[in-house]
N, C-alpha and C positions, 0 to 999 in steps of 0.2 A: 248447139252445146248441150251436152247430157245435163240434166239436171236430177237431184234426187231430194227427196224431202226428209228432214230430220224432225222428229216428234218433240215437242216441248211441252211439258206438263205444268199446269198451274194449280197446285194442290188447293189454295185458299179459295179458288172459286171453281174448282172441280171442272175446269175447262182444258181443252187441248187445242193447241193451235200447231200449225206446221210452217216452217220456214225453209225455203228452197237454197241449195247451195250447189255451186258447179262441182261435177265430179271429174277426176282425172281419169285418163284412158289408161288406167293400170291393167295388167293381164297376169298370166300365171308364170311370168318370168320369174325366178328367183329373186327374192328382195336382196339388196345389198346396202341398204341406209342405215340410218342410226339404230343401234341396239342398246336401249337405255330403259330406264324405269317405265316409262310411258308404254313402249313396246312390249316389255315383259308382263306388264299388269294386263294390257289388251288381250295378250295370247292367254294368259292364265284366267282371265275371267271368262272367256268364251269357251274354254275346254274345261274347267273345274267348276264346282259351285263354291263361288267365292275364292279370293285369295289372300292368305294372311301374310303378314310381314315376314314372317319366316319363309313361307314359299317365295315371295318374291325375292329375297335374298338369295335363296337356293338357286333359282334360276338365273338371277342376274349375274351369277358367277360363271355361268355357261356362255358359249356362243349360241346363237339362234338356232343352227342345225343341231347341236346337242341338246338344246332345251326341248325342241319339238320331238326329236327322237325320244328322250326320256318321258315325256307326256304321252306317247303313243305306245309306250310299252304296256302289253297287257298284264294283267294283276291276276294273281292266283284265286282259286275259288275260297270264298271265304266260309266261315262257320254258319250253318243254317240257322234259322229262327228256332227259338225254344218256347216252351210252355211258360208264358208268364201271366196266365190267367188262372191258374188254381186248378180246382177239379177237373178232371178229364175222364170221360166214361170208357174211354178206350184203353186207359192205363197209362197214359205219359206221365211221368213225374214232373213236378215243378222243376224248371231247369233243363230238362231233356227237351230234345228236339222231336217235333211231330211230324216231320214232313214224310216219313215211310210209315206212318202209323196207320192204322184203320181209319177209314172215313168215319166221322162223327155225326150226330143228328144236326139239324139246321142251326141249333143255338151253338153247339160247339163249333161247327164251321165257321160261323160269324165271328167267334172269339178268336179263331187260328187265323182267320183271314186279317182280322184287327192286328193280330200279332205280326202276321207277313208285312203289312204295311207299316208297322212301326220299325220293324228290323231294316226295311228298306230305306226309310229315312235315316236309320243309324249307319247303314252302308255308305250314304252320302255324306253324313256328318263326319265320319271317320275315314274319308276316302285318302287313298295314298295319292302322291303325286303323278296323277295319270288321268288321262281323259276318260278311262274306263267307265266309271259311273255315269258320266254324262252321256256316253255313247248308249248305255242301257236304256236312259230314259229316251233318248232318240229313237232307238228300235222299238221301244214299247208303244210310242206314239205313231210308229210306221206299221208295225205288225201289231196291230191292237187286238186285245182281249179285255174283257171286262168281268171283275171278279163276281160282279153281281148277277151275271148270267152264267158262269162257269160253275160256281158253288162248291168247289172241291178245292180246298186250300192246299192240297198234296200237288194237284196239277198246277195250280197257280205258281206255287213256289218253284216247281220243276221248271215251268216256262220262263221265268226269270233266270233260272240256272242255264237254261238253252240260249237265251239272247246273251248272258253273260259269257259263256264259253265261246261265243261266235263273234262277238260285238267288233272286234278289230281283225277279223279274219278274211275269210272268202265269202262274199255276198251271195253266190250261187249256193255254197253249202249252207249259209244260214237261211236262205230261203226254203232249201229241201228240209233242214231240221224243223223248222216253224212248221211247214206243210205236214209233217208227221207227228209234230207235237200233241200229246193227248189234251192239252189245255185248248190249243186251236181247233183240234177235231172237235171238241164239244162246243166251242164258241160258234163256230160256223157250220156246224151240222155235218161235218166230215164223217163222224162215227155213224151217220144214219144214211150215208151216200150208199146206194145199192143199185146193181144192175137193172133192177125191176123199177126202181124209181130213183133215177139220178138226181141228186140234189146239188144246185148250181151255186150255192152260197159263197162257199170258198172258191170255186173257179172263177166266178166274176170277180170277187175282190183280189184274187191272185193278179189278175191283169189290171184291173181299174185302178187299185190302190197299192198294190204291193211290187208291181214291175214296170210295166209300159206306161202307166198311168192314163188319164184321159185327156191329155193336152191336144193341141191341134194337130199335131202329127202322128198321133196314136189313133189306129184305125182297125183294132181288132173288132171282131164280129159276135153275133149272138151265136153264130156256128161255132166260133172258138171257145166261147164259154161252154156251149154244150159239150165239145169234144174233150175239154179239160175235165168236166164233171165225170164223164164215163172213163177217162185215165185213172181218176182217183177213187173210183168206187171200190168199197170192199175194205177199208181200212178201219179198223176196230182198236179198242184199247184193252189192255191187260191191267186191270185196277189194282193189282198186287205188286206187280214191279213197276208200274207206271210208265209203260212203254206202249207202242202201237205196233201192230203187225197186220198183215193183208190176209183177210178171209177169202180165200180163192173162189169159193162159191158164191160169193156176192160180187166178184169182180167181172166187168164186162171184157172179155177177151176179144172183141172184134176190134178193127182197125179205126182209128180215129183222124179224120182228116181236117187240116186246118187251113185258113183262108190265105188269099194272096198277099196279105199283111205279113203273114208268117212263111212266105213262099211256097205256100200250098203243101207244106211238108206234112208227113204222114206218120202217126205213131202205130207201128205195127202191133196189133193186139198179141198178148201172149198169154200163156195157159199156165196153170199150176203158179210154182213159186216164182217162174220168171215173170209174172205179172208185175212185181215190183219194180221191175226194169223201165217200165213205162214212164214212171215219174222222171227218171234221169233224162229220158229222150224227150219229154215234154218241156223240161227245163233248158235242154239245149236249143229248143226251137224258140223259146221266149228269150233266152240270153243271147240269141244270134241277132235279135232285133235291136238296132242302134238306140231306139228310144228308151229301151230299159236303162242304160246307162245314163242317159241326160235326164230321165226322170228322177233316178236316185241322187244325181249330183245337183239338180234343182233343190231337192229337199235338204241335202247336206248344206247348200249355199244359204237357204233360208234359215236354217237352224243356227249356223254359226258366223255367218257374214251379215246378211241384210235380206229384208223380205222382197224389197223389189227387184225384180229380173226383167230388165227392159231389153231392147234388141241389142244394145251393145253389150251387156253383160252376157247376154246369150252367145253372142258371137266370140267375145274375147276371153269368157270365162267358162260358161258350161260346156260349150263344144269342146274345146281342148281338154278340159278336165275329164269329160266323158270319155275322150279317146284314151287318156290315161287309164281310166278306169276298165275299158274294155281290154286294151292291150296287156294290162296286168292281169287278166283272168277275173276281173272283178275283186281285186286285192283293196279291201276298204282301208286298211292302214296307209298304204303307199297313196291312195287317192286323198286322203286326209293330209299327208304330209306335203303333198304337191300344192294343196289348198292353202295350207298354214304358213308355209315358206314362201308365198306368192307375194308380189308387188302389191297385188290388189287387196290382199288381206291386210296389210299394214298400210295401206291409204290412210292418211288421217281422217278421210270422210267415212271411213268404215270402223271408225272408232267411236264409241258412246252413242251409237245409233240404234241399238236393240232395247227394248224394254225387257227388263228381267222377268221371267216367269215367276209364278207365285212360289214355286219350288226352289228356283235359284234365289229369289229375295229371302224366303224364309232360312234355308239351309246356309246360304252364303253368309247372311247377317250373323248367324251364329258362329259360323267358322271364322269369319274375319275378327269378331270380337272375342273369340275365345271362350264363348260360354261354356261353362263347365256343367257337365250332366252327370246325373247320379251313377253309382258303379255297381249297386246291388240290381238284380235282373228285373224285378217288379217295378222299382221306381225308374229305373233306365228306359224300359219299353213304355211306361206311362209317359215319361217327358218326351219321347221319340214321338209318341202318338199325338201329343198336344202340338207339336211342329206339324205334323201330318195334317191334322185336323184344321189347323189355322191355313195352310197351303189350300186345303180342299174348299174352305170358306172363301177364298180368293179366286176360285175357280179351276182349281188343278188337283184333283183327287187322284193321288197315285193308285195305279191298279184299275181305275175306272174312269177312262176318258168317256166323253158323253156319247160318241159315236164310233163306228168301226173306222170312220175318217180320221179319228183322233181329235185333239184339242183344237177349236175353232182357231185358235190365234196362230197356229202353225200352218194353216192352208186356206183360210177364208180370206178371198180378196173382197174388196182392196185394202181392208184395214189390217189383216194379219195380227202382229204382236200389239196392236194399239187396243185390241180387244180385251187384253189384261186389265187395262185401267177403265173404270167407270166411276161413276158417283157412289157406287156401294163398295167396290173393291179397294179404291184408293184410301179411304178413311180407315179400312180394316188393316191396311200395310201400315198406316200411320200409328194406329193403336196398338199394334204389335210391337213396334220399335219404341214407342213411348213407354210401354209397360216393361219391356225389358230393360231399359236404361234407367228405370225408377227405382226407388229403395224398395218398392212393394214386389217388383219383378213380375214374372208371368209363371204361374203354376211352379214355382220353386227354381225357375231359370231367371238367371240375371246377367246383364252386361256389366262388368266391373271396368268402370272407367279409369280407375286408378292403374289397374293391371295393364290395359291397353296402352295407356300412355306410357307406362314404364318400359313397354316393349320397343318404344320408338328410339331414334338415335339420340336426341336432346331435348327431352321432355321440359327441362327448365327452360328452355329458350322458346318463348310464345311463338315467335315466327316459324321456327323450324317444326315445332308442335304441331302447329296447323297444317303446315305443308306436308309433312309426314303423314298425318292423318287423312288427308285429302288424297294423297297418292295411293292409299290402300282403298279408301271408302269411294271414291268418285272416279268416273271415268272421263267425264267431261272437265275440262280444265275451268277454274273460276279466276276472275280477275283479282289483281292485287287489292282492289277497292273492297271486294267481297272479303278477302282475306283479313283485310285491315278491319272490316267491321266484326269478324268472327272475334278478332283479338281484343278490339276495344270495347265492343258492348258485352261481351261475355267473359273473357279471361281476365281484363282490367277492370270491366264494370265500372265505367265513369272515372278512372285514374288519368292521368295525363297520358295522352296517347303515345308519347315518347317515353313513358316510364316502364318499359318492357322489364325493369328491374323488379317492379312490384310481383309481376308472375314468378319470377326467377326466385325471389326471396320466398315467397309463399310455398313454391315446389321444394325449395332446399330446405326449409324448416320441416316440411312434412316428411321428407325422405330422411333426416337427420334424427327424427323421433316419430315413427309411424304410429306410436301409441298415444300420442298426444292428440286427443280428440278434436280440439279446436283446429289445430293445423290441418288434420286429415279432413275435417268437414270444409274448411275453407276451399282447398283444391278440389274435393270430391263434388262440391255443389256446382263449381264453375264447368268442370269436366262433363258432368251430366248434362248441364245445360247446352254446352258446346255439341256433344254428340247426338243430344235429342234435336237440335237446331238442324244439324248436317244431315241427319237422317230424314228430316220433315221435307227438305227441299227436293225439288223434281230431279235434280242432277243424280240422287241416290237411286233412282229407279231405273237408271240406264246402266247397261253392260257393254 
């Protein structure tokens, strides 16, 4: 029988244990089971950064297919980041965008890169009801670049725009756009690639990390890497328009022969302007290899469903999903729809089995609790930066994955996402949630427990209050015994366990006169304690 392991965190001892459960033999057949709060929240937690009560109600009013279609709707291009850092030697005024300005000195570029990272967090915090923002993170981890190596903020922002524009489109078109993007050309030395001295950096990663991967059925050769490097010779960057072009005198116009893994295909050398056509021929060769679709589907599966891909998962999920991907012409949106509407995706054993990434934890917490951010540019970017820096402290620095392979938790067997949690990072998660829900707050940011409770269906009923809260904040169900403990030890604080009216009376007194400080403090302190405790339990780390 198939087995899978669910990770159970024990914060008090900073230990991790695993418990095995049987897994059903579900596949990519469309799901036709119950469509209720649990299924809606599961879908939203995987496709968005957190899910608010309003988000849940919005999608709960739809059927499953409508909800998935809505989530897979691409969003328009957002406003670009702006000068939030003050003096700019290139003349960019405060509040104006710098993305097409002249490149600054090292110090200015550092400020702009910080501005970019803050802006990106802002995009996540203010995301629309769409998977778009999460897909940008997915592709950023797949087609990795690092701001610390590129060091040109304009290229870095433009790369985000490239991922954003193609995140839910044609994967082949995305791969071509990434190949020619100035940021990637700098990052993997494509702008230095010349016929006299072919640079293999990008050619190697194109095969190993970006398309066919390095699994047991991937058999590209060193000759394929060398031929790819020669196809890509001559691409250069226009630093004014932030585009790339082919400098034909630097392009190798001889024929490039590929291995039997690629059916011994040949890219015919082109001269003059026709040399750019060689990239299209190269991508045709790579994308004709079935392993390309399988490799990407495995990455999608690990990011959105679960990290363990055993032989049964390979046979019943990855292989048929890859066929959908190939047959659709590498349509990302259609492939995701097939996955999200599958029986397998809604299998109960695929719920609450992923550990939130640091970005998902930090951004999702702020969104779910409705944390209010400043509205003036300087303060707003500063607050976004603080959230970014907290996630970076927990091992996920947006814009700067540690390696070209991405963050370890997305690919490093056998632990995968368990790597997000250790004796250093788990206390940092708890410290952030503790600060946010405290009266002191975190850098001017606060969780308002009264506002959150007021948004629920019946906050005056302690049983309903706890159930509604857990429906939003947890993905793993808790027992009635645990819920009763929340109620009795926190909301009722030693009152008769059957005296729910104690909380109801306290809540109604506060709502009747919110300016009564004693009545307000009575419910405020209890709600603070409740939400602090909920966030400190291991269940809150799961998505």
